[in-house]
Short mmCIF file of the C-alpha atoms (twelve columns), coordinates in Angstrom:
data_MODEL
# 
_entry.id   MODEL 
# 
loop_
_atom_site.group_PDB 
_atom_site.id 
_atom_site.type_symbol 
_atom_site.label_atom_id 
_atom_site.label_alt_id 
_atom_site.label_comp_id 
_atom_site.label_asym_id 
_atom_site.label_seq_id 
_atom_site.Cartn_x 
_atom_site.Cartn_y 
_atom_site.Cartn_z 
_atom_site.pdbx_PDB_model_num 
ATOM 1  C CA . UNK A 1  68.793 45.490 -61.835 1 
ATOM 2  C CA . UNK A 2  68.116 48.278 -64.337 1 
ATOM 3  C CA . UNK A 3  66.698 51.679 -63.357 1 
ATOM 4  C CA . UNK A 4  63.298 50.750 -64.782 1 
ATOM 5  C CA . UNK A 5  63.207 47.487 -62.853 1 
ATOM 6  C CA . UNK A 6  64.402 49.314 -59.739 1 
ATOM 7  C CA . UNK A 7  61.556 51.855 -60.008 1 
ATOM 8  C CA . UNK A 8  58.986 49.122 -60.649 1 
ATOM 9  C CA . UNK A 9  60.164 46.847 -57.856 1 
ATOM 10 C CA . UNK A 10 57.890 46.595 -54.849 1 
ATOM 11 C CA . UNK A 11 59.207 48.096 -51.610 1 
ATOM 12 C CA . UNK A 12 61.142 45.521 -49.622 1 
ATOM 13 C CA . UNK A 13 60.623 46.419 -45.970 1 
ATOM 14 C CA . UNK A 14 57.704 47.564 -43.841 1 
ATOM 15 C CA . UNK A 15 59.361 50.981 -43.480 1 
ATOM 16 C CA . UNK A 16 59.612 51.276 -47.269 1 
ATOM 17 C CA . UNK A 17 55.897 50.526 -47.489 1 
ATOM 18 C CA . UNK A 18 55.179 53.628 -45.482 1 
ATOM 19 C CA . UNK A 19 57.637 55.895 -47.339 1 
ATOM 20 C CA . UNK A 20 56.380 56.069 -50.886 1 
ATOM 21 C CA . UNK A 21 58.088 58.853 -52.780 1 
ATOM 22 C CA . UNK A 22 56.324 58.578 -56.109 1 
ATOM 23 C CA . UNK A 23 53.141 57.287 -57.628 1 
ATOM 24 C CA . UNK A 24 55.245 54.480 -59.117 1 
ATOM 25 C CA . UNK A 25 56.079 53.327 -55.569 1 
ATOM 26 C CA . UNK A 26 52.382 53.259 -54.750 1 
ATOM 27 C CA . UNK A 27 51.572 51.387 -57.973 1 
ATOM 28 C CA . UNK A 28 54.235 48.791 -57.126 1 
ATOM 29 C CA . UNK A 29 52.704 48.375 -53.677 1 
ATOM 30 C CA . UNK A 30 49.223 47.904 -55.140 1 
ATOM 31 C CA . UNK A 31 50.536 45.329 -57.614 1 
ATOM 32 C CA . UNK A 32 52.173 43.402 -54.765 1 
ATOM 33 C CA . UNK A 33 49.023 43.250 -52.618 1 
ATOM 34 C CA . UNK A 34 47.790 39.817 -51.623 1 
ATOM 35 C CA . UNK A 35 44.799 39.445 -49.343 1 
ATOM 36 C CA . UNK A 36 44.329 36.664 -46.839 1 
ATOM 37 C CA . UNK A 37 41.387 34.487 -47.850 1 
ATOM 38 C CA . UNK A 38 38.647 33.087 -45.656 1 
ATOM 39 C CA . UNK A 39 37.250 29.614 -45.979 1 
ATOM 40 C CA . UNK A 40 33.878 31.107 -46.835 1 
ATOM 41 C CA . UNK A 41 33.056 34.587 -48.005 1 
ATOM 42 C CA . UNK A 42 36.070 35.882 -49.885 1 
ATOM 43 C CA . UNK A 43 38.843 37.779 -48.112 1 
ATOM 44 C CA . UNK A 44 39.600 38.573 -44.488 1 
ATOM 45 C CA . UNK A 45 38.113 42.005 -43.785 1 
ATOM 46 C CA . UNK A 46 40.736 42.885 -41.156 1 
ATOM 47 C CA . UNK A 47 43.514 42.083 -43.617 1 
ATOM 48 C CA . UNK A 48 41.890 44.326 -46.227 1 
ATOM 49 C CA . UNK A 49 41.590 47.165 -43.703 1 
ATOM 50 C CA . UNK A 50 45.246 46.746 -42.735 1 
ATOM 51 C CA . UNK A 51 46.315 46.935 -46.398 1 
ATOM 52 C CA . UNK A 52 44.103 50.000 -46.932 1 
ATOM 53 C CA . UNK A 53 45.802 51.709 -43.967 1 
ATOM 54 C CA . UNK A 54 49.192 50.941 -45.504 1 
ATOM 55 C CA . UNK A 55 48.038 52.340 -48.842 1 
ATOM 56 C CA . UNK A 56 46.751 55.505 -47.164 1 
ATOM 57 C CA . UNK A 57 50.127 55.906 -45.403 1 
ATOM 58 C CA . UNK A 58 51.880 55.647 -48.766 1 
ATOM 59 C CA . UNK A 59 49.651 58.287 -50.312 1 
ATOM 60 C CA . UNK A 60 50.238 60.540 -47.287 1 
ATOM 61 C CA . UNK A 61 54.008 60.073 -47.584 1 
ATOM 62 C CA . UNK A 62 54.024 60.845 -51.303 1 
ATOM 63 C CA . UNK A 63 51.825 63.894 -50.712 1 
ATOM 64 C CA . UNK A 64 54.051 65.228 -47.931 1 
ATOM 65 C CA . UNK A 65 57.172 64.827 -50.037 1 
ATOM 66 C CA . UNK A 66 55.531 66.518 -52.994 1 
ATOM 67 C CA . UNK A 67 54.326 69.378 -50.762 1 
ATOM 68 C CA . UNK A 68 57.845 69.823 -49.351 1 
ATOM 69 C CA . UNK A 69 59.331 69.957 -52.871 1 
ATOM 70 C CA . UNK A 70 56.703 72.479 -53.941 1 
ATOM 71 C CA . UNK A 71 57.303 74.626 -50.859 1 
ATOM 72 C CA . UNK A 72 61.059 74.588 -51.511 1 
ATOM 73 C CA . UNK A 73 60.461 75.712 -55.103 1 
ATOM 74 C CA . UNK A 74 58.204 78.532 -53.923 1 
ATOM 75 C CA . UNK A 75 60.781 79.704 -51.398 1 
ATOM 76 C CA . UNK A 76 63.516 79.545 -54.040 1 
ATOM 77 C CA . UNK A 77 61.369 81.616 -56.389 1 
ATOM 78 C CA . UNK A 78 60.635 84.193 -53.688 1 
ATOM 79 C CA . UNK A 79 64.351 84.489 -52.879 1 
ATOM 80 C CA . UNK A 80 65.167 84.950 -56.554 1 
ATOM 81 C CA . UNK A 81 62.491 87.652 -56.913 1 
ATOM 82 C CA . UNK A 82 63.766 89.459 -53.827 1 
ATOM 83 C CA . UNK A 83 67.334 89.291 -55.165 1 
ATOM 84 C CA . UNK A 84 66.236 90.667 -58.534 1 
ATOM 85 C CA . UNK A 85 64.320 93.538 -56.908 1 
ATOM 86 C CA . UNK A 86 67.436 94.554 -54.976 1 
ATOM 87 C CA . UNK A 87 69.602 94.600 -58.094 1 
# 
């Protein structure tokens, strides 16, 4: 599988569904969504709510990882500024 296919592939396990790292992971999840249908009236509301909870968990995971990266960059910058002030 090429890198592009690897990035566009849907997560394989339930744990992967809840650990989105990028917006591409979330897009792959959305593309892989299939809702359970009812005999009458469209889709099963409980199934939709379950999928929405999974989607929210993916967004939360991606946000937390992005926040951690940003915090690490800020700390690195502060350390560099402190080092430069001492020199």
